[in-house]
Backbone as numpy.savetxt, mean C-alpha at the origin, in Angstrom:
# Nx Ny Nz CAx CAy CAz Cx Cy Cz
-2.19 15.71 -16.11 -0.84 16.36 -16.58 -0.03 15.90 -15.34
1.25 15.36 -15.88 2.09 14.93 -14.68 3.48 15.65 -14.79
4.24 16.06 -13.99 5.66 16.46 -14.21 6.58 15.56 -13.90
7.76 15.41 -14.70 8.77 14.30 -14.43 9.81 15.04 -13.56
9.96 14.60 -12.34 10.79 15.02 -11.56 12.22 14.38 -11.69
12.40 13.08 -12.16 13.63 12.49 -12.12 13.31 11.27 -13.14
14.29 10.87 -13.94 14.20 9.49 -14.83 15.79 9.04 -14.54
15.98 7.54 -14.26 16.99 7.13 -13.79 17.19 5.85 -14.54
18.05 5.38 -15.42 18.19 4.05 -15.77 18.49 3.06 -14.83
17.83 1.81 -14.59 18.17 0.82 -13.71 17.50 -0.34 -14.01
18.46 -1.54 -13.80 18.10 -2.86 -14.17 17.23 -3.01 -15.26
17.69 -2.53 -16.45 16.94 -2.83 -17.66 15.70 -2.05 -17.58
15.46 -0.92 -17.02 14.45 -0.30 -17.23 14.33 1.35 -16.72
13.40 1.95 -16.37 13.52 3.39 -16.03 12.57 3.52 -14.65
13.55 4.01 -13.93 12.75 4.42 -12.49 12.62 6.05 -12.71
11.22 6.37 -12.54 10.93 7.71 -12.62 10.30 8.13 -11.25
10.47 9.40 -10.93 9.71 10.35 -10.20 8.83 11.16 -10.72
7.65 11.49 -10.20 6.66 12.34 -10.78 5.80 12.87 -9.89
5.18 14.14 -10.38 4.40 15.09 -9.55 3.32 15.44 -10.38
2.02 15.81 -9.56 0.91 16.17 -10.30 -0.12 16.91 -9.18
-0.80 17.76 -9.77 -1.83 18.30 -8.84 -2.94 17.35 -8.78
-3.23 16.99 -7.43 -4.33 16.00 -7.24 -5.59 16.82 -6.87
-6.63 16.33 -7.94 -8.02 16.80 -7.61 -8.73 16.21 -6.15
-8.18 14.90 -5.90 -8.65 14.32 -5.01 -8.28 14.86 -3.56
-6.99 15.31 -3.49 -6.46 15.64 -1.94 -6.37 17.23 -2.17
-6.50 17.75 -3.30 -6.45 19.33 -3.35 -5.10 19.71 -3.09
-3.78 19.06 -3.17 -2.50 19.32 -3.09 -1.49 18.49 -4.21
-0.35 19.06 -4.18 0.58 18.29 -5.04 0.77 17.25 -4.52
1.03 16.08 -5.34 1.30 14.71 -4.92 2.61 14.30 -5.63
3.26 13.51 -5.05 4.56 12.81 -5.65 4.57 11.30 -5.71
4.73 10.58 -6.89 4.91 9.32 -6.70 6.09 8.77 -7.62
6.37 7.50 -7.35 7.66 6.93 -8.29 6.82 5.69 -9.09
7.45 5.51 -10.33 7.03 4.41 -11.15 8.35 3.72 -11.75
8.60 2.50 -11.68 9.70 1.83 -12.31 8.92 1.13 -13.53
9.39 1.52 -14.78 8.86 0.67 -15.95 10.11 -0.21 -16.59
9.86 -1.56 -16.61 10.85 -2.28 -17.27 10.99 -2.09 -18.68
11.89 -2.38 -19.42 12.07 -2.52 -20.84 11.19 -3.40 -21.29
10.49 -3.05 -22.39 9.32 -3.91 -23.03 9.34 -3.75 -24.51
8.45 -4.63 -25.27 8.42 -4.49 -26.66 7.36 -3.51 -26.92
7.49 -2.75 -28.03 6.71 -1.67 -28.31 5.16 -2.12 -28.58
4.29 -1.31 -27.72 2.87 -1.55 -27.80 2.70 -2.42 -26.78
3.49 -3.13 -25.94 3.17 -4.09 -24.97 2.46 -3.40 -23.74
1.61 -3.96 -22.86 1.02 -3.51 -21.94 1.42 -4.45 -20.64
1.90 -3.78 -19.51 2.52 -4.57 -18.43 1.62 -4.49 -17.19
1.63 -5.58 -16.47 0.96 -5.74 -15.20 1.52 -4.64 -14.26
0.87 -4.33 -13.23 1.00 -3.23 -12.30 1.14 -3.77 -10.90
2.23 -3.51 -9.93 2.35 -3.68 -8.65 2.29 -2.58 -7.98
1.30 -2.26 -7.10 1.23 -0.96 -6.15 1.97 -1.39 -4.89
2.72 -0.45 -4.44 3.42 -0.59 -3.07 2.93 0.66 -2.27
2.32 0.34 -1.03 1.95 1.55 -0.20 2.85 1.50 0.98
3.33 2.42 1.43 4.34 2.70 2.42 3.72 2.96 3.74
4.53 3.04 4.86 4.08 3.15 6.14 4.25 4.32 6.66
4.06 4.66 8.14 4.18 5.81 8.76 5.59 6.28 8.49
5.52 7.79 8.48 6.47 8.75 8.26 7.24 8.68 6.90
6.87 7.82 6.01 7.21 7.48 4.63 6.80 8.31 3.69
7.64 8.49 2.58 7.03 8.99 1.31 7.27 7.96 0.33
7.13 8.42 -1.00 7.46 7.43 -2.06 8.93 7.03 -2.17
9.65 7.86 -1.62 11.19 7.60 -1.66 11.82 6.56 -0.88
10.96 6.17 0.26 11.51 4.91 0.99 11.70 3.66 0.44
10.73 3.30 -0.29 10.81 2.04 -1.08 11.61 2.24 -2.35
11.68 3.34 -2.94 12.07 3.66 -4.21 13.74 3.32 -4.00
14.05 3.91 -2.87 15.62 3.99 -2.46 16.10 2.52 -1.96
15.20 1.82 -1.16 15.78 0.94 -0.38 14.89 -0.45 -0.53
14.05 -0.46 -1.37 13.01 -1.51 -1.40 13.59 -2.89 -2.18
14.56 -2.47 -3.10 15.37 -3.44 -3.91 14.35 -4.44 -4.77
13.43 -3.77 -5.47 12.50 -4.46 -6.33 12.69 -4.47 -7.73
13.67 -3.57 -7.98 13.77 -3.43 -9.52 14.31 -4.59 -10.49
15.23 -5.36 -9.98 15.60 -6.43 -10.75 14.76 -7.39 -10.89
13.93 -7.57 -9.76 12.88 -8.62 -9.94 11.69 -8.21 -10.66
11.36 -6.89 -10.67 10.37 -6.46 -11.67 10.73 -6.70 -12.89
11.99 -6.23 -13.22 12.58 -6.19 -14.58 12.62 -7.74 -15.40
12.62 -8.54 -14.45 12.88 -10.08 -14.84 11.46 -10.60 -14.99
10.50 -10.02 -14.34 9.08 -10.52 -14.45 8.26 -9.51 -15.52
8.83 -8.28 -15.78 8.07 -7.55 -16.59 6.87 -6.80 -15.98
7.15 -6.19 -14.74 6.20 -5.73 -13.83 6.47 -4.01 -13.56
5.38 -3.33 -13.85 5.43 -2.04 -13.49 5.26 -1.82 -11.85
6.08 -0.98 -11.31 6.04 -0.85 -9.86 5.66 0.59 -9.58
4.45 0.79 -8.68 4.03 2.17 -8.34 3.99 2.39 -6.93
4.78 3.50 -6.48 4.74 3.80 -5.17 4.24 5.14 -5.19
2.97 5.42 -4.42 2.46 6.76 -4.00 3.01 7.20 -2.72
2.73 8.49 -2.42 2.96 9.04 -0.99 2.11 8.44 -0.03
2.46 8.85 1.35 1.37 8.40 2.12 0.21 9.33 2.66
0.48 10.50 2.18 -0.52 11.54 2.69 -0.55 12.96 1.79
-1.46 13.48 1.89 -1.25 14.82 1.34 -0.12 15.79 2.17
0.34 16.81 1.60 1.54 17.50 2.40 1.28 19.00 1.99
1.95 19.57 2.68 1.82 21.20 2.39 1.85 22.10 3.45
2.19 23.41 3.40 1.87 24.35 4.59 0.52 24.58 4.81
-0.39 24.40 3.82 -1.81 24.63 4.31 -2.57 23.48 4.45
-1.97 22.41 4.71 -2.61 21.07 4.98 -2.58 20.74 6.51
-3.49 20.28 6.97 -3.71 20.13 8.49 -2.46 19.08 8.85
-2.06 19.16 10.05 -1.01 18.31 10.41 -1.27 18.10 12.14
-0.28 17.25 12.50 -0.46 16.86 14.06 1.10 16.91 14.50
1.34 17.04 15.59 2.71 16.86 16.15 3.27 15.55 16.34
2.21 14.46 16.03 2.71 13.04 16.44 3.18 12.60 14.97
4.13 11.74 15.08 4.65 11.06 13.87 3.62 10.11 13.17
2.48 9.40 14.19 1.58 8.56 13.68 0.25 9.02 13.34
0.25 10.61 13.22 -1.08 11.07 12.75 -0.93 12.33 12.17
-1.57 12.61 10.95 -1.44 14.08 10.23 -0.62 13.53 8.84
0.06 14.45 8.59 1.06 14.40 7.35 2.02 13.22 7.52
2.02 12.37 6.61 2.93 11.37 6.64 2.08 10.00 7.03
0.98 10.07 7.43 0.26 8.98 8.22 -1.33 9.15 7.81
-1.53 9.23 6.61 -2.93 9.24 5.97 -3.68 7.92 6.12
-3.32 6.84 6.46 -3.85 5.57 6.73 -4.65 5.03 5.71
-4.67 5.81 4.49 -5.43 5.21 3.43 -6.80 5.28 3.54
-7.36 6.37 4.27 -8.79 6.51 4.39 -9.09 7.81 3.68
-10.44 7.89 3.71 -10.94 9.04 3.23 -11.61 9.86 4.54
-10.96 10.62 5.28 -11.22 11.45 6.27 -12.74 12.11 6.30
-13.59 11.99 7.33 -14.69 12.69 7.37 -14.70 13.78 8.49
-13.65 13.98 9.43 -13.82 14.84 10.32 -12.79 16.16 9.97
-13.24 17.31 10.61 -12.37 18.58 10.37 -11.20 18.43 11.20
-10.10 19.06 11.15 -9.85 19.66 9.85 -9.13 18.78 8.74
-9.25 17.39 8.98 -8.81 16.56 7.92 -9.39 16.17 6.59
-10.76 16.53 6.63 -11.60 15.79 5.54 -11.45 16.58 4.22
-10.69 17.70 4.22 -10.57 18.47 3.02 -9.45 18.02 2.19
-8.38 17.39 2.85 -7.19 16.98 1.94 -6.91 15.34 2.29
-7.52 14.78 3.40 -6.90 13.46 3.72 -7.68 12.61 3.12
-7.71 12.30 1.61 -8.57 11.44 1.03 -7.67 10.37 0.09
-6.99 9.62 1.03 -6.03 8.62 0.51 -6.47 7.54 -0.27
-7.71 7.09 0.44 -8.27 6.06 -0.21 -8.95 6.04 -1.64
-9.55 7.23 -1.80 -9.87 7.56 -3.08 -8.62 7.98 -4.10
-7.58 8.53 -3.68 -6.37 8.73 -4.39 -5.85 7.51 -4.85
-5.65 6.69 -4.01 -5.02 5.34 -4.30 -6.10 4.28 -5.17
-7.34 4.41 -4.91 -8.36 3.41 -5.70 -8.82 3.99 -6.85
-8.77 5.29 -7.07 -9.24 6.05 -8.33 -8.38 6.93 -9.04
-8.08 8.04 -8.55 -7.26 9.09 -8.98 -6.07 8.69 -9.79
-5.15 8.17 -8.95 -3.84 7.66 -9.39 -3.87 6.35 -10.39
-4.76 5.47 -10.20 -4.86 4.29 -11.11 -5.15 5.02 -12.45
-6.12 5.91 -12.77 -6.46 6.57 -13.88 -5.31 7.21 -14.51
-4.58 7.88 -13.76 -3.37 8.68 -14.19 -2.30 7.69 -14.53
-2.01 6.46 -13.95 -1.18 5.66 -14.34 -1.54 4.92 -15.71
-2.76 4.61 -15.96 -3.31 4.06 -16.88 -3.17 5.07 -18.28
-3.34 6.19 -17.96 -3.32 7.36 -19.15 -1.88 7.56 -19.41
-0.93 7.38 -18.56 0.46 7.98 -18.95 1.60 6.80 -19.18
1.14 5.67 -18.80 2.23 4.72 -18.74 1.55 3.29 -19.47
2.42 2.41 -19.91 2.06 1.08 -20.48 1.62 0.16 -19.48
0.47 0.39 -18.69 0.05 -0.44 -17.94 -1.16 -1.31 -18.32
-1.26 -2.44 -17.97 -2.48 -3.18 -18.24 -3.26 -3.28 -16.94
-4.31 -2.12 -16.61 -5.07 -2.30 -15.61 -5.84 -3.45 -15.26
-6.03 -4.49 -16.38 -6.71 -5.70 -15.98 -5.66 -6.45 -15.01
-4.60 -6.31 -14.94 -3.78 -7.10 -14.27 -2.82 -6.19 -13.14
-3.50 -6.01 -11.97 -2.96 -5.24 -10.86 -2.91 -6.21 -9.62
-1.77 -5.95 -8.83 -1.59 -6.61 -7.72 -1.32 -5.36 -6.63
-1.40 -5.62 -5.40 -1.09 -4.60 -4.29 -0.38 -5.06 -3.04
0.64 -4.30 -2.66 1.37 -4.66 -1.45 1.62 -3.58 -0.73
2.40 -3.82 0.51 2.59 -2.60 1.40 3.22 -2.86 2.57
3.72 -1.89 3.44 4.42 -2.30 4.63 3.74 -1.53 5.77
3.46 -2.29 6.91 3.01 -1.63 8.15 1.67 -0.78 7.89
1.65 0.46 8.12 0.38 1.16 7.48 -0.09 1.08 6.06
0.98 0.89 5.39 0.68 0.36 3.94 0.40 -0.95 3.69
0.66 -2.04 4.58 0.23 -3.27 4.57 -1.39 -3.36 4.81
-1.60 -2.51 6.00 -3.10 -2.29 6.23 -3.77 -1.48 5.03
-3.33 -0.64 4.36 -3.82 -0.19 3.35 -3.98 -1.11 1.95
-2.99 -1.98 1.80 -2.97 -2.87 0.68 -4.15 -4.05 1.13
-4.17 -4.52 2.42 -5.32 -5.44 2.60 -6.63 -4.77 2.52
-6.67 -3.59 2.98 -8.30 -3.11 3.05 -8.78 -2.69 1.47
-7.81 -2.19 0.91 -7.88 -1.76 -0.58 -8.44 -3.18 -1.35
-7.42 -4.01 -1.10 -7.67 -5.25 -1.77 -8.91 -6.17 -1.41
-9.37 -5.98 -0.05 -10.53 -6.65 0.24 -11.84 -5.89 -0.19
-11.84 -4.59 -0.24 -12.87 -3.78 -0.68 -12.88 -3.83 -2.19
-11.97 -4.34 -3.21 -11.98 -4.26 -4.52 -11.61 -5.28 -5.02
-12.23 -6.63 -4.84 -11.36 -7.84 -5.28 -11.54 -8.01 -6.75
-12.49 -7.00 -7.65 -12.52 -7.10 -8.93 -11.29 -6.42 -9.56
-10.67 -5.57 -8.86 -9.53 -4.77 -9.44 -8.17 -5.43 -9.30
-8.01 -6.26 -8.18 -6.57 -6.66 -7.84 -6.46 -8.29 -7.67
-5.86 -8.69 -8.66 -5.51 -10.28 -8.76 -4.86 -10.68 -7.59
-3.91 -9.95 -6.82 -2.99 -10.56 -5.82 -2.80 -9.42 -4.87
-2.70 -9.81 -3.48 -2.67 -9.17 -2.27 -1.46 -9.67 -1.54
-0.62 -8.51 -1.14 0.41 -9.14 -0.08 0.71 -8.08 0.70
1.37 -8.35 1.90 1.85 -7.37 3.02 3.07 -7.83 3.63
3.75 -6.57 4.13 4.81 -6.68 4.87 4.48 -6.08 6.14
4.52 -6.89 7.28 4.16 -6.55 8.71 2.88 -5.46 8.70
1.98 -5.90 8.31 0.66 -4.97 8.11 0.07 -4.84 9.69
-0.55 -3.63 9.63 -1.50 -3.20 10.62 -2.81 -4.11 10.37
-2.88 -5.07 10.86 -4.04 -6.12 10.45 -5.48 -5.61 11.01
-5.64 -4.92 12.26 -6.92 -4.48 12.95 -6.58 -3.16 13.77
-6.88 -2.21 12.72 -6.78 -0.84 13.53 -7.88 -0.79 14.87
-8.90 -1.46 14.52 -9.86 -1.50 15.46 -9.35 -1.88 16.98
-8.19 -2.61 16.99 -7.83 -3.20 18.15 -6.22 -2.77 18.35
-5.73 -1.50 18.03 -4.28 -1.16 18.36 -4.38 0.36 18.67
-3.42 0.71 19.32 -3.36 2.32 19.49 -2.98 3.07 18.11
-2.19 2.72 17.24 -2.24 3.37 15.86 -3.46 3.61 15.39
-4.24 2.45 15.21 -5.47 2.64 14.72 -6.42 3.49 15.29
-6.67 3.13 16.70 -7.60 3.95 17.37 -7.26 5.46 17.42
-6.14 6.00 17.25 -5.90 7.24 17.06 -6.23 7.80 15.86
-5.66 6.96 14.76 -6.11 7.32 13.29 -7.62 7.56 12.73
-7.98 6.39 13.18 -9.52 6.07 12.91 -10.42 6.97 13.43
-10.07 7.17 14.78 -10.81 7.96 15.64 -10.86 9.44 15.21
-9.48 9.77 14.93 -9.41 11.11 14.38 -9.77 11.51 13.17
-9.69 10.65 12.24 -10.06 10.82 10.89 -11.55 10.75 10.47
-12.11 9.60 11.21 -13.31 9.11 10.88 -14.46 9.70 11.95
-13.92 9.84 13.24 -14.98 10.33 14.26 -15.37 9.17 15.24
-15.95 9.22 16.20 -16.12 8.25 17.27 -17.08 6.94 16.74
-17.60 6.94 15.75 -18.63 5.82 15.34 -17.66 4.60 14.90
-17.48 3.74 15.77 -16.59 2.70 15.22 -16.96 1.83 14.21
-18.29 1.83 13.92 -18.98 0.96 12.82 -18.42 1.55 11.74
-18.06 2.81 11.48 -17.60 3.52 10.39 -16.16 3.03 10.02
-15.45 2.66 11.28 -14.07 2.09 11.05 -13.81 0.79 10.49
-14.79 0.14 10.35 -14.85 -1.38 9.96 -14.41 -1.58 8.44
-14.78 -0.39 7.69 -14.15 -0.54 6.15 -12.55 -0.44 6.18
-12.10 -0.09 7.13 -10.69 0.05 7.30 -9.98 -0.71 8.05
-10.61 -2.18 8.24 -9.81 -2.84 9.29 -10.07 -4.20 8.50
-8.62 -4.76 8.20 -8.79 -6.07 7.36 -9.58 -7.26 7.99
-9.40 -7.31 9.33 -10.11 -8.49 10.11 -11.34 -8.28 10.09
-12.02 -6.93 10.31 -13.53 -6.81 10.19 -14.04 -6.84 9.12
-13.26 -6.42 8.05 -13.90 -6.72 6.52 -14.03 -8.29 6.11
-13.15 -8.96 6.61 -13.15 -10.46 6.44 -14.30 -11.00 7.29
-14.36 -10.60 8.45 -15.54 -11.05 9.28 -16.89 -10.71 8.77
-16.83 -9.40 8.07 -18.20 -8.99 7.44 -18.47 -9.45 6.00
-17.60 -10.46 5.54 -17.95 -11.10 4.32 -16.91 -10.96 3.16
-16.01 -9.88 3.45 -15.03 -9.82 2.15 -14.05 -10.77 2.03
-13.71 -11.14 0.80 -12.86 -12.38 0.66 -11.76 -12.05 -0.45
-10.71 -12.93 -0.29 -9.46 -12.58 -1.21 -9.12 -14.02 -1.82
-8.82 -14.18 -3.04 -8.52 -15.56 -3.53 -7.17 -16.05 -2.76
-6.35 -15.36 -2.45 -5.06 -15.94 -1.84 -4.59 -14.58 -1.19
-3.52 -14.75 -0.22 -2.90 -13.77 0.46 -1.46 -14.26 0.87
-0.50 -13.25 0.84 0.97 -13.54 1.43 1.21 -12.50 2.24
1.72 -12.75 3.46 2.05 -11.89 4.64 3.38 -12.46 5.15
4.36 -11.56 5.02 5.53 -11.80 5.93 5.60 -10.85 7.11
5.81 -11.41 8.42 6.18 -10.48 9.63 7.41 -11.04 10.16
8.04 -10.15 10.71 9.18 -10.43 11.36 8.93 -10.58 12.81
9.58 -11.70 13.33 9.20 -11.91 14.77 10.05 -11.05 15.63
11.04 -10.51 15.19 11.73 -9.41 16.26 11.33 -8.06 15.90
10.20 -8.02 15.33 9.41 -6.60 15.16 8.93 -6.02 16.49
9.55 -4.85 16.80 8.93 -4.19 18.07 7.53 -3.89 18.27
6.99 -3.64 16.98 5.48 -3.42 16.88 4.64 -4.55 17.03
5.20 -5.72 16.86 4.35 -6.99 16.39 3.16 -7.27 17.36
3.35 -7.10 18.68 2.32 -7.36 19.80 1.29 -6.37 20.14
1.90 -5.16 20.21 1.04 -3.97 20.54 0.21 -3.32 19.45
0.94 -3.54 18.13 0.27 -2.49 16.94 -0.11 -3.47 15.80
0.57 -4.64 15.55 0.37 -5.35 14.26 -0.65 -6.38 14.54
-0.41 -7.21 15.54 -1.24 -8.20 15.88 -1.58 -9.08 14.70
-0.49 -9.66 14.14 -0.78 -10.70 13.15 -1.48 -11.67 13.29
-1.49 -12.42 14.57 -2.26 -13.32 15.07 -3.83 -13.29 14.67
-4.27 -11.98 14.92 -5.71 -11.69 14.64 -6.23 -11.96 13.00
-5.11 -11.72 12.20 -5.26 -12.10 10.60 -5.32 -13.42 10.66
-4.43 -14.37 11.22 -4.28 -15.66 10.96 -5.71 -16.21 11.48
-6.17 -15.77 12.62 -7.48 -16.46 12.93 -8.66 -16.12 12.02
-8.66 -14.71 11.50 -9.70 -14.34 10.59 -9.69 -15.11 9.42
-8.54 -15.30 8.79 -8.45 -16.05 7.41 -8.88 -17.44 7.70
-8.43 -18.14 8.80 -8.87 -19.42 9.01 -10.34 -19.84 9.10
-10.82 -18.63 9.94 -12.22 -18.79 9.96 -13.07 -18.59 8.81
-12.58 -17.75 7.93 -13.30 -17.55 6.62 -12.93 -18.37 5.33
-11.87 -19.44 5.78 -11.40 -20.15 4.87 -10.58 -19.60 3.60
-9.99 -18.63 3.91 -9.11 -17.87 2.85 -7.71 -18.61 2.93
-7.20 -18.79 1.80 -5.82 -19.46 1.69 -4.88 -18.38 1.82
-4.44 -18.26 3.15 -3.46 -17.22 3.68 -2.08 -17.76 3.65
-1.01 -17.52 3.08 0.34 -17.74 3.51 0.66 -16.71 4.41
0.92 -16.86 5.77 1.27 -15.82 6.65 2.49 -16.46 7.17
3.58 -15.84 7.08 5.22 -16.12 7.55 5.49 -15.55 8.59
5.97 -16.01 9.57 6.56 -15.34 10.75 8.14 -15.52 10.55
8.79 -14.53 10.25 10.37 -14.60 10.02 11.19 -14.48 11.08
11.78 -15.50 11.55 12.72 -15.32 12.93 13.81 -14.37 12.49
14.03 -13.48 13.61 15.13 -12.71 13.73 15.06 -11.29 12.88
13.74 -11.10 12.08 13.71 -9.85 11.41 12.81 -8.84 12.12
13.34 -7.46 11.73 12.53 -6.43 12.55 11.43 -5.67 11.42
11.21 -4.57 11.75 10.16 -3.74 11.03 10.85 -2.88 9.81
12.12 -3.02 9.63 12.72 -2.15 8.65 12.81 -2.49 7.24
13.31 -1.71 6.43 13.55 -1.98 5.11 14.59 -2.98 4.76
15.52 -3.35 5.93 16.25 -4.72 5.69 15.30 -6.09 5.61
14.21 -5.90 6.33 13.54 -6.97 6.37 12.55 -7.01 4.95
12.01 -5.64 4.78 11.31 -5.77 3.35 12.06 -5.95 2.19
13.28 -5.51 2.15 14.22 -5.81 0.86 14.38 -7.32 0.87
14.81 -8.05 2.10 14.92 -9.36 2.14 14.01 -10.40 1.41
12.74 -9.91 1.44 11.64 -10.82 0.89 11.06 -10.13 -0.30
11.39 -8.95 -0.76 10.66 -8.48 -1.79 10.71 -9.04 -3.08
11.93 -9.68 -3.48 11.58 -10.62 -4.77 10.71 -11.66 -4.78
10.59 -12.20 -3.48 9.65 -13.23 -3.33 8.29 -12.91 -3.45
7.98 -11.64 -3.11 6.68 -11.17 -3.32 6.52 -10.74 -4.53
7.38 -10.12 -5.33 7.07 -9.85 -6.81 6.77 -11.24 -7.49
7.65 -12.04 -7.16 7.42 -13.25 -7.97 6.24 -13.94 -7.69
5.70 -13.92 -6.53 4.20 -14.23 -6.09 3.27 -13.42 -6.76
3.45 -12.24 -6.96 2.39 -11.59 -7.70 2.40 -11.81 -9.05
3.49 -11.81 -9.58 3.80 -12.23 -10.98 3.10 -13.35 -11.54
3.10 -14.39 -10.88 2.48 -15.71 -10.99 0.97 -15.45 -11.19
0.38 -14.34 -10.61 -1.15 -14.31 -10.47 -1.34 -13.23 -11.45
-0.40 -12.43 -11.84 -0.66 -11.41 -12.94 -0.24 -11.77 -14.56
-0.14 -13.01 -14.48 -0.01 -13.47 -15.98 -1.17 -13.13 -16.87
-0.81 -12.87 -18.16 -1.91 -12.70 -19.13 -2.91 -13.98 -19.37
């Protein structure tokens, strides 16, 4: 059962925001869905967008500039929240851990394990809800995301190659095992055993044998987080070593913001659309 928060006409389609009570996280969760106009009875491919640190569904919904491209290509666009939220949900004083920073993992450590189960939410519960409530063809799914959400898109795509025909990312955290954001998040949510972290590290997954048919990544060269946190070069090397056909583009002058994301969003939608054809 979902609650409609808002419906807005845009670009020959409907932008909706919805809420539901999640069994996976044990909290209320909010997400947005754009559905282009379509023929009665038609089922449309789905593109998932996972957002970054501090974001909710609203950031890409309001600033991502995806609707025109999705309407042109006939693609449903789904944007979940980045974590469980609420007064009774564990939190941390830092912006990069706790609420708003779920890192798309299933936490095993207290006090996080009870609610911070974003991996299962994105991989299982929310797709089942989308399939039941919207005209979605779940045999044609793609996934993308930004920063922490780029990490989520890469790792979820690598772990579930049978579900996602296409994977892309904007300025992703490519190796949480090797950056301060990842050390804090994976250590806090999963504990000190670094072997357990490998399921949430794109480069480690590739090293351990996971494969993608193709990959598109855009990274701004003027991104303040590039060298300390994102480390795009590690993904370049991992894909090259594994023989993965990756398009990894360094974009001169672009930073980490939605100005960057929106500049290349239509290209990503088109790239996914080619791979999501019936």
